[in-house]
C-alpha positions in Angstrom: -16.3 -5.9 17.2 -14.4 -4.8 20.1 -14.2 -6.8 23.2 -13.6 -4.8 26.7 -11.7 -6.6 29.2 -10.7 -6.0 32.7 -7.3 -7.1 34.0 -7.1 -5.6 37.6 -7.0 -1.6 36.8 -6.3 -1.9 33.3 -8.8 -2.2 30.6 -8.0 -4.4 27.5 -9.5 -3.1 24.2 -9.0 -5.9 22.1 -10.3 -5.3 17.9 -12.2 -8.3 17.1 -13.5 -8.0 12.9 -11.6 -10.7 11.4 -9.9 -11.8 9.0 -7.9 -8.3 9.3 -9.6 -6.4 11.9 -10.2 -3.5 9.3 -11.1 -0.2 11.3 -14.9 -0.4 9.9 -17.7 2.2 11.6 -18.4 -0.6 14.0 -15.0 -1.0 15.2 -14.6 2.7 15.4 -17.5 2.8 17.3 -16.3 0.1 19.6 -13.3 1.7 20.3 -14.9 5.1 20.9 -17.3 3.6 23.6 -14.4 1.5 25.1 -12.3 4.7 25.5 -15.1 6.6 27.2 -16.0 3.4 29.5 -12.6 3.2 30.7 -12.3 7.1 31.2 -15.4 7.6 33.0 -14.5 4.4 35.4 -12.5 5.3 38.8 -11.3 1.6 39.0 -9.6 1.7 35.6 -6.0 3.4 35.9 -4.7 2.2 32.0 -5.9 1.1 29.0 -4.5 -1.4 26.4 -5.3 -1.4 22.8 -4.6 -4.5 20.7 -6.2 -6.9 17.8 -7.3 -10.4 18.4 -6.8 -13.1 15.7 -3.7 -12.5 13.5 -3.0 -8.8 13.6 -3.6 -5.3 15.2 -6.1 -3.4 13.3 -4.3 -3.1 9.9 -6.1 0.0 8.4 -9.4 1.2 7.2 -12.0 -0.6 5.7 -11.7 0.4 2.1 -15.2 -0.9 1.1 -16.5 2.5 3.0 -14.2 4.8 0.8 -17.3 5.4 -1.7 -19.6 6.2 0.7 -17.1 9.0 2.2 -16.7 7.4 6.1 -20.2 9.3 6.8 -21.3 6.5 9.3 -20.3 6.9 12.7 -17.3 8.8 14.2 -14.4 8.9 11.8 -10.9 7.8 12.3 -9.3 11.1 12.4 -11.5 12.1 15.3 -11.3 9.1 16.9 -7.2 9.3 17.0 -7.8 12.5 18.8 -10.0 11.2 21.7 -7.6 8.5 22.3 -4.6 11.0 22.4 -6.5 13.1 24.6 -7.5 10.6 27.0 -6.6 11.4 30.7 -5.3 7.4 31.0 -2.4 5.9 29.6 -3.3 4.1 26.6 -0.6 1.1 25.4 -0.8 0.2 22.0 0.1 -3.6 21.8 1.1 -4.9 18.5 1.3 -7.8 16.8 1.0 -9.2 13.0 0.8 -5.4 11.2 -0.4 -2.0 11.6 -0.8 -0.4 8.3 -2.3 2.9 7.2 -5.0 3.3 9.9 -4.1 0.8 12.4 -0.8 2.6 12.5 -2.5 6.0 13.0 -4.6 4.5 15.6 -1.0 3.4 17.2 0.4 6.9 16.9 -2.4 8.3 18.7 -1.7 5.9 21.7 0.8 7.5 24.5 2.8 4.1 24.5 3.7 1.2 22.1 5.0 -2.2 22.1 5.4 -4.9 19.4 6.2 -8.1 18.9 9.5 -8.8 16.9 7.9 -10.0 14.2 5.3 -7.2 13.8 5.8 -4.9 10.7 4.8 -1.1 10.4 3.6 1.2 7.1 1.3 3.3 5.2 0.2 1.7 1.9 -2.3 4.3 1.3 -0.2 5.6 -1.7 -0.8 2.3 -3.9 -4.4 3.0 -3.5 -4.1 6.5 -4.8 -4.9 8.1 -1.5 -2.8 9.5 1.4 -3.1 8.6 5.3 -5.9 11.1 6.6 -6.4 10.1 10.4 -3.4 12.5 11.1 -0.6 10.0 9.8 1.0 12.7 7.8 1.2 15.1 10.8 2.1 12.9 13.6 4.7 10.5 12.2 7.0 13.3 11.5 6.4 14.2 15.1 8.0 10.9 16.1 10.3 9.7 13.4 11.3 12.4 11.6 10.6 14.3 8.3 13.3 12.2 6.1 12.1 8.8 7.3 8.4 10.0 7.0 8.9 10.9 3.7 10.3 7.5 2.7 7.6 5.7 4.3 4.6 7.5 3.4 5.4 8.8 -0.4 6.6 5.0 -1.4 4.3 3.2 1.0 7.5 1.5 2.2 7.0 -1.2 5.0 9.5 -1.5 8.2 10.3 -3.9 10.7 9.9 -3.9 14.5 13.6 -3.5 15.0 13.7 -0.6 12.7 10.6 0.9 14.2 12.4 0.8 17.8 15.6 2.2 16.1 13.2 5.5 15.1 11.5 5.7 18.1 8.0 4.9 16.3 7.7 2.1 19.1 9.0 2.0 22.7 9.7 -2.0 23.3 10.0 -4.9 21.4 9.2 -8.0 23.0 9.5 -12.0 21.1 6.5 -14.8 21.8 3.2 -14.6 20.8 0.0 -12.1 21.0 -0.1 -13.5 24.6 3.3 -12.2 25.7 2.9 -8.9 23.8 -0.5 -8.3 25.9 1.1 -9.2 28.9 3.9 -6.8 28.7 1.8 -3.9 27.6 -0.4 -4.5 30.5 2.8 -4.2 32.9 3.8 -1.0 30.4 0.5 0.6 31.0 0.5 -0.2 35.2 3.9 1.6 35.0 2.9 4.9 33.5 -0.3 5.4 35.7 1.4 8.5 37.3 3.5 9.7 34.1 2.8 13.1 32.7 0.9 12.5 29.3 1.3 15.7 28.2 4.9 14.7 27.1 3.5 11.7 24.9 1.0 13.3 23.0 2.4 13.5 19.6 0.3 16.2 18.3 1.5 18.6 20.8 5.0 18.1 19.9 7.0 19.6 17.1 8.2 18.0 13.5 11.4 16.6 13.7 12.7 18.4 10.7 16.3 17.6 11.4 19.3 19.5 9.8 19.0 21.0 5.9 15.3 20.9 5.5 14.8 22.7 2.7 17.4 20.4 0.8 15.6 17.2 2.5 12.5 18.7 0.7 13.9 19.5 -2.4 15.5 16.0 -2.8 12.3 14.1 -2.1 10.6 16.2 -4.4 12.7 15.5 -7.0 12.4 11.8 -6.4 8.8 11.9 -6.8 8.8 13.4 -9.7 11.4 11.1 -11.2 9.8 7.8 -9.7 6.6 8.6 -10.0 5.8 10.9 -12.9 2.2 11.4 -13.5 0.8 9.9 -10.5 -1.3 11.8 -8.1 -0.9 10.3 -4.8 2.9 10.3 -3.8 3.4 14.0 -4.9 0.1 14.6 -2.5 1.6 12.5 0.4 4.6 15.1 0.1 2.6 18.3 -0.1 0.8 16.8 3.3 4.3 16.1 4.8 5.5 19.6 3.8 2.1 21.1 5.5 3.4 19.3 8.7 6.5 21.3 8.4 5.3 24.7 7.2 2.1 25.0 9.4 2.1 26.7 12.4 -0.1 24.4 14.1 -0.7 20.4 14.3 -4.4 21.8 13.4 -3.6 23.6 10.3 -1.4 20.6 9.2 -4.6 18.1 9.7 -6.8 20.7 8.1 -4.5 20.6 4.8 -4.2 16.8 5.0 -7.9 16.4 4.6 -7.9 18.7 1.6 -5.5 17.1 -0.1 -7.0 13.9 0.9 -10.5 14.7 -0.2 -9.1 15.6 -4.2 -7.4 12.5 -4.2 -10.4 10.2 -2.9 -12.5 11.4 -6.0 -9.7 11.0 -8.3 -9.9 8.7 -11.4 -6.5 7.4 -10.6 -7.8 6.1 -6.9 -10.8 4.7 -8.2 -8.9 2.8 -10.7 -6.2 1.5 -8.1 -8.8 0.7 -5.5 -10.8 -1.4 -8.3 -7.5 -3.1 -9.0 -7.2 -4.0 -5.4 -10.3 -5.7 -5.1 -9.9 -7.2 -8.8 -6.8 -9.0 -7.1 -8.6 -10.4 -4.5 -11.5 -11.6 -6.1 -9.4 -13.2 -9.2 -8.5 -16.0 -6.2 -11.9 -16.5 -5.4 -13.6 -17.3 -9.0 -16.3 -19.8 -9.5 -18.0 -20.8 -12.9 -22.0 -21.6 -13.3 -20.7 -25.3 -13.3 -19.2 -25.5 -9.9 -15.6 -25.3 -10.9 -13.4 -22.8 -8.9 -10.1 -21.5 -8.4 -9.8 -23.9 -5.1 -10.0 -27.0 -7.4 -8.3 -26.3 -10.7 -4.9 -26.6 -11.5 -3.6 -23.1 -13.4 -1.8 -23.3 -16.5 1.4 -22.9 -16.5 2.5 -19.6 -18.5 6.1 -20.6 -19.5 6.4 -18.7 -22.7 4.8 -15.4 -24.1 4.4 -12.9 -27.0 3.8 -9.4 -27.4 2.6 -7.9 -30.7 3.7 -4.1 -31.0 7.0 -2.6 -30.6 5.7 0.8 -29.7 5.8 2.5 -26.0 3.4 0.2 -24.4 4.3 -2.8 -26.2 8.1 -2.4 -25.1 6.8 -1.5 -21.6 4.8 -4.9 -21.4 7.9 -6.8 -22.8 10.0 -5.8 -20.0 7.5 -6.4 -17.4 7.7 -10.1 -18.9 11.6 -10.3 -19.0 11.8 -9.1 -15.6 9.3 -11.8 -14.5 11.8 -14.6 -16.2 9.2 -15.6 -19.2 10.8 -15.8 -22.7 8.9 -13.5 -24.5 8.8 -13.0 -28.4 8.3 -9.7 -30.0 6.9 -9.6 -33.0 6.3 -6.2 -35.4 5.5 -5.5 -38.8 8.6 -4.5 -40.3 12.7 -4.1 -39.4 12.5 -0.4 -38.8 10.0 -0.6 -35.9 11.2 -3.7 -34.5 14.5 -1.9 -34.1 13.3 0.9 -32.4 11.4 -1.4 -30.0 14.6 -3.0 -29.2 16.4 0.2 -28.8 13.4 1.5 -26.3 13.8 -1.7 -24.2 17.4 -1.5 -24.1 16.9 2.2 -22.9 14.8 0.9 -20.4 17.1 -1.3 -18.9 19.9 1.1 -19.1 17.7 3.4 -17.1 16.9 0.8 -14.5 20.4 0.0 -14.4 21.6 3.8 -13.8 18.7 4.0 -10.9 20.2 1.3 -9.1 17.0 -0.8 -9.6 19.1 -3.7 -11.2 22.8 -4.5 -12.2 24.1 -4.7 -15.4 24.5 -8.5 -15.1 20.8 -8.8 -14.4 19.8 -6.6 -17.0 21.7 -8.6 -19.5 20.1 -11.9 -18.2 16.8 -10.5 -18.6 17.1 -9.0 -22.3 18.8 -12.3 -23.3 15.2 -14.0 -23.0 13.8 -11.7 -25.6 13.3 -13.0 -29.0 12.5 -10.3 -31.9 10.9 -11.6 -34.9 8.9 -10.5 -38.1 7.3 -14.0 -38.3 4.2 -14.8 -36.9 4.9 -18.8 -36.9 7.6 -17.9 -34.1 4.7 -18.0 -31.9 3.5 -21.7 -32.7 4.4 -22.7 -29.0 3.2 -19.5 -27.0 1.4 -20.0 -23.6 0.0 -16.5 -24.3 0.0 -13.4 -26.6 -0.6 -9.8 -25.7 -1.3 -7.5 -28.5 -0.2 -4.1 -27.9 -1.0 -2.7 -31.4 -2.1 0.6 -32.8 -5.7 1.6 -31.8 -7.1 0.6 -35.0 -10.2 -2.2 -35.3 -9.4 -3.6 -38.7 -5.3 -3.7 -37.7 -6.1 -5.6 -34.5 -8.6 -7.9 -36.1 -6.0 -8.7 -38.7 -3.8 -9.6 -35.9 -5.9 -11.9 -34.1 -6.5 -13.7 -37.4 -3.0 -14.4 -37.9 -2.7 -15.8 -34.4 -5.5 -18.0 -34.7 -3.9 -19.7 -37.6 -0.3 -20.1 -36.1 -1.0 -20.4 -32.0 -2.0 -23.7 -30.3 -5.5 -24.3 -29.1 -4.8 -23.5 -25.4 -3.0 -20.1 -26.2 -4.5 -17.2 -23.9 -5.2 -13.9 -26.1 -4.7 -10.6 -24.6 -5.3 -7.1 -25.9 -3.8 -3.7 -24.3 -6.6 -1.6 -26.1 -7.8 1.2 -24.1 -10.9 2.5 -26.1 -11.8 -0.4 -28.8 -14.7 -2.8 -28.1 -12.9 -6.3 -27.0 -15.8 -8.3 -27.9 -15.8 -6.9 -31.4 -11.8 -7.1 -31.6 
C-alpha cells in the first residue's frame, strides 16, 4: 500500500492504493512504518511523500466511516507524527490533494505541486468536517477568511491559487516524475533547516484584520446559503475554535467533538448514501447481462412535474436550470398561479444573490409551460409527481398519466413516506 524507495539519502514514501490512493487503515499503517523506518535510519536525511498513479492521496476511505476508524492508527495521530518527524518531509503533489490527503500535506514541513494539481476539503458535501487537524492547521497557513471559504463551502483551488495563499511552497510543470525529482531536490536542500518553524501546529492562526467581523459575515453566509444543513455550521464552529482556543491541542479536541456529532447524524448518513449511490449507478447490471457499459441511455429532452407546491416548484427550477423544457401541472388555476409566483420568487432570489443574471433567469423560466391539462404530457420523457402526501390522490394521478403518456415515459414520485410499490 505504501512503497518505500531510497534515493541516496532521501526516502520516498509513495502511496500505492489504486484507483485514488484513499487513506485506509493499510495506507495509514504503511505511512507510519515508513516514517518510523526513515526516522531511525541514520543514512536517511529527508523524506518525500507522494502518491503513485493518477494522484496524491485524495482523502479518507469513506467505507471506514461506519466502523469509526477503529483499525490501526487514526489519521489525526498520523499527521501529528509526520509533523513531529525530526527529518524534513516534503509533500510532492500531483492530481488532487483533497480531504484527508490535504491534511496529510499540511502536516508535512514543505510542499511542492504540479501546476495541474488541485486542493480542497470536500467533507462538507458528505455531511462531515475535516477531522485530522484540517480545521486547525489550514487557518495557520492560509488565514482565517480563506479557510472559511474552503472548508464551509467545500471549495477547491488550483495550484497557482494555493501558491499565492501560501498553502504550497513551489509549483512545477510536467509529470509525476518531474514533481518527484524536484521534491527530492527540495528535501535535500532543507536537511539543515530548523523544522520548528515549519511545524504548522506550533504557528499562530492567521486571523487577519477585523476578525470578529469576518466571523460574523461568515456565519451569516452559512445561515443564508445552507439553512438547516448541519455540516457547514459545524465547519464554521471548528474554524472558530481555531481562533478562540488557547492551544492547537484544545482546538483539535473541539474539532473531534464536532466531527463525532456529524458522523452519527442522519444528514451525514444520507449524504454518504447518495455519494455511493451516484457511483454505483454507473456500474449497474441486470440478471440477463445487460449493463451500463453496453446500453445507450434514453434521451430526456422534456419533463413534467405534477404539483406546484414548495417541493414541486423547487424541482421545476432544477429542471429548468438544466435546460430541460418542463410542463407544470396543477388541479386548478389558483394553485397553478401560486406555484408560478413561487418559481419566479426563487429566480428573483438567485439573481439577488448573484447566482445568475437576469438574462439567464428569464431564459430558464421561458422553458416552463404551466397547464391544467394532462394531455399536455403526451410527449414528455419523464414525469415527477410532487403532489400532496395522500395515497388516493397519487393513485389517481398515475392512473391519468397511464392514459396520456407514451409507453417509454419514466414515472417518478417525490413521496417521502408512502409505499412506492402501492402507488
